[in-house]
N, C-alpha and C positions, 0 to 999 in steps of 0.2 A: 389621127390627129384631128381635133375639133377646131374649127376656125370661128373666132368670135365675130360678133356683129360689126365691130369696127375695124375688121381686118382689111387692109388695103394691100393688094399684091404689089410687089416691087416691080416697077416698070422701067425699062431701059431708058426711056426719055423722061423728061420732067413732066410733072402734072400741070405746071403752069405755063404762062406765056408772058412776054414783055411787049407792051404796045408803046410805040413812040408817037408823041403828039406835040403839036405846037401850042404854046400858051398864048394868052392875049397879049403879053408883053414881048412876044417874039422868041422867047427862049424855048428850049426843048425839054419836055418832061418825059420820064419813062415810068409807066405804070406796070407793076408786076401783079399779075392775077393768078390766083390758084383756085381751081374749080374741081370738085370731086363729085362724080356721078356714080350712082349705084342703081342698077337695073333701069337705066335711062332717066332717072330722076336726080336732080341736083340735091345733094345732101349737105354740102359745105362749100362756101366761097369766101374769099377774102382778097383784098387788093390794097396796095400801098404805092404811092407815087414818089419818085426820087428825081433828083437833078442829074444824076449820072447813071448810065446803063450798068456799070460795074456794081454800084450799090444795089440796084434793083435785082440783079442776078444773085448777088450774095444773100439778100433778104429772102428771095424766093427759094433758094436751095436750103437755107437754114430752116425756114418754115416747113418745107416738105419733109426734112429729116425729123422735125418735131412731130408732125402729123403722122408719119409712118411708124413712129415708135409705138410700142404697145400702150394702148390707152390714150394715145396722142390725139386722135380724132375727137374722142369724148371731151378731152380737156380743152381743145380748140373751140368746140361748139358751146361750151359752158359759158354763161354770162358771168362777168366778173363782179357785179354788184349793182346796186341801185344808186341813184343820185343821193337819196337819203343816207345811205351808208357812207358815201364820200363826204357829205357835209358833217355827219357825226364824227368821222375820223379827223376831219380838219379841226373841228371845235375842240376835240380832246387833245390833239397834238400841238396846237398852236401855242407859242411861248408868250405872246403878248395878250393882254386882255382885249376882248372883242368890244368895240365901241357900239354906241346906240344904233347908228345907221347900219352897220354890218350885221348886227344882231337881228334887226328888222328884216333885212334882205334874206338872211339865211333862214 
């Protein structure tokens, strides 16, 4: 059996961690981090902050399932598009006519 370059072995424990921290306003935030290393080098990392620990855990587990799926790591590492692509999509899908100021800004 040949193992592809993006193969991630299934590990008994999660690939990520959750860090609890105090915000400036005194509330607690939970940052879920996923880091994947291959031969000692970091090949992928992502993080998301939540208000509740349960939400952070659910996001982390879902992202790990997606990344572990065949081709999931390549998909996670791929860029979604450029700002220019987003502006073009907005201009073509907007229902109202774009005014002078907005046209200049875009």
